[in-house]
N, C-alpha and C positions, 0 to 999 in steps of 0.2 A: 214213601219209596222213594230210595238212592238213584246213583247212576250206576252200580254195583247190581241192581237187583232189579233193573228195567232192561229185558232185552232188547225189548223191544227196539243258512243259513243267508240270499240275502243280502240286500239292500243295505250300505251302512251307510250313515251321511258322512263325506269325507268334510273335512270343515276346511272351507276353502278360508284364506282372510280375503278381506278386500283393501286397496290400499287407503293409507290413512293418507286424504292430498293435507290436511293440516300438516303434514309435516314435513314436507318439502318446502323448504326454501327457494325465496328467490332472489339470488345470486347478488350485489351487491353493483351499482353497475351497470345490472347487462340492459339490452334495450325493449321496451314495453312498444306492441305496437300498439295503432289508437284507439283498437278494438277493444284491447285490456288495459286502457286506462279507464281508472274510477270503474269499471266494471268489477264485480262480484264472481269468484272465482266458481266453475260449475261442478255443480255435485256430481263424481262416475258413481255412476250404476254397480251396488254390489252384489256380485259375483253367486248367483245360485248355488246354493248344498242340494245336492243330490237325495231325492228325498230315500227312506230306509222302505225298501219292498220288501214286505211283512206275511205278504198272501200264500197260505199253504192250497196248495191245490195236492191232491191223496195221491201218492203213487210217482207226480213225475215233479214238482217243483218246491223246497221250502224257504223262499223267497227269489232269492240270486241264488242259491243252489239246484244242484242237477244232477242226473245221474252219472255225470262227466264232468264237474267240476273237481279240478285236482287242490293239492294244498296249496301251490303258486298260484293256484287261483285267490281264494282266500287270502291270502296274502295282498295281491292287487284290488281286492272287493272293497275289505273291510282295513286295511291294515295292519304289519306289522306288530303291532301296540298293542292289539285288542285281543290276540290269539296265544292261548298256554295248549301244551303238548299236554292232553292227560293219557291213560288208560281206559278199553272199557270193560265189562270180562258181564259175561254172559250170565244171564239166569244159571243160577246153582254153580257157578265156575267153571263153566262146562268149554267157555272161548273165553282166549284175551287177547285183544285185538288193540290194535292203536286211535289213535280220536283228538282230538282238536275241537279247545275249548274254546267260544266266540262270546265276550264279553260284551254288553252295551250300556250295564247298571248297574246299582244296587239291582240283586236279584231278578236279572232282565239276563238271558243268555240263551245260547244256541250250543247243540258239541254235534260234532260230524263224526261221525263211528268210522271207518276205513272197512275197506274190505279185505287189506294188505296194508305191513309196513312197506307198498312204495308211496302211500294215500298217492295214488292217481286215481280212485273210483272211491266213491259212498258208496258205505254198509245200509245205512240212516241218518238221518237228521235226530236230537230230540232236541223238543222244545221247550226252555225256560221260560220264556217270557211272552207274559198276558197282550202282550200288540199284534203274535203271531195269532193267526183267525183263517176260516177255512174265509171261501166266499158264502155260504149259510150263515158264517157266525160262531162257529165250534171254534172253542180258545179256552184258556185257564181260565177254571172260574165259572163257565159258562154251568148251571145251574141241569140239573138234574133232570124239571121240567122242561127246561127250556130245553135239551140234548131228546128228549123223546118230540117233544113240538117237531123237529126237525130231523129223526131218524128211525122214528116209531117204534113200538113195541120191539125191545131187546133183552137180552141176560149182564148178568155181572158176575164174573168169578168171586170168591170168596177171599176176601178180606185179610192182610197178611201175611203172605205166602209170596216165594218168586212170578208165579204166572195170575196171582192173585190181583185181583181194582179193573179185567179188562172187560172192556163191553165188546160182548160177542154176539152171534147169533140177532145180526141183522136181520130184518126181511133179503128178499134176495136181489128185489130192486133195489135197495137203497146200497147192498152193499157192494154192488159195480161201481156206484160211483164214492165209495170213497176204500176200495180197495187200493193198499199200500199209505193207508194210516189206520194207527194204533194208536186207541183210544183208553185213558182211564182215567180210577173215578175215583178223590178220598169222600169222608164223613169231615163234617166242618168238628173240629176238634172239640168245640165246648158241646156242641150236639153229643158226641162221641162218652161225656164222661157225664151229663146230664142222663144216656139212654142207654148203661155199660150189656143189658140184657140184649137191645136189640143187635148190638154191637160184633157180640158175643156171638146170635145166632145166625149174621152174615160174614162170621170169620171163616176163616179155613178152604181147605182144600176138597173139602165133601161138601159145598156146597154151591151154587151156584142161581141168586135167584134172578124171577125176574124185576123188569126196571119197575114191575108195576108196582112190585112189595110196598104194602105201607112203611115195614120197620125203615128202607129207606127215604124215604122224605122225613121221618122223626130224626134220622141222621142227618139231611138237608146235604148230601150230596154231591158232586162238581168235579169237573174235572181238573183233575191237577196231573194229569203227566201229555202231550202231545210223543209219537213217534211219525218218522216222514220215513217210510223202505221205497228202496229203489226196486224192480223188475231184473232176473238175470244177475244179482246184483248181492249173489251166497257170499260169503266171507271164508276168504281160503288160509287158512291162518297156516302160518307157517315159511307162506309164497311172499 
């Protein structure tokens, strides 16, 4: 699934360079105090680099990004150099919204989709970084087996269409804790080639197999996308 198919940010380490004391030369002829004569220069403590916040709290925050985060906030938190403007297209191309891609490295990014062109309120945050996880350990790459251990029994919508690959029908008690988090899963590429009949059987908009279906296990299903949505943040197209 790509950005256009998913309808369904975070403290980043701001590098603070420590002073290079070896580069500071003592001026010729400058006076030295007795305590400084013959003594080694003291090493200055290096500045601490802020830790990247990668905790996902369903419906509340994705790292440092909350329902009140603005576009200017993203610049202050992550730095302008990490931000790239994008466009987000909803399922079946029904909506188009402004978005901001935040890049942390190769295959590591987060995308903030804005409620409208003002970019003052996030609509949702799409996670494409395996280091971002919920407190229970759900992140990109989490196996279906572990997902079932955390969430219990659920269903998965058929693969390969706009509303496909989605974890749905969670137990009510679990659903209450994970409201505001959309979880998408996908098959391992090698396994999909090895078991094409299984892949075909669980694909399309006409099927919603239970997570315990043995075909999912053969296909080595794993979490492929996570999306954090905020309450009362429905998009207002054109405003």
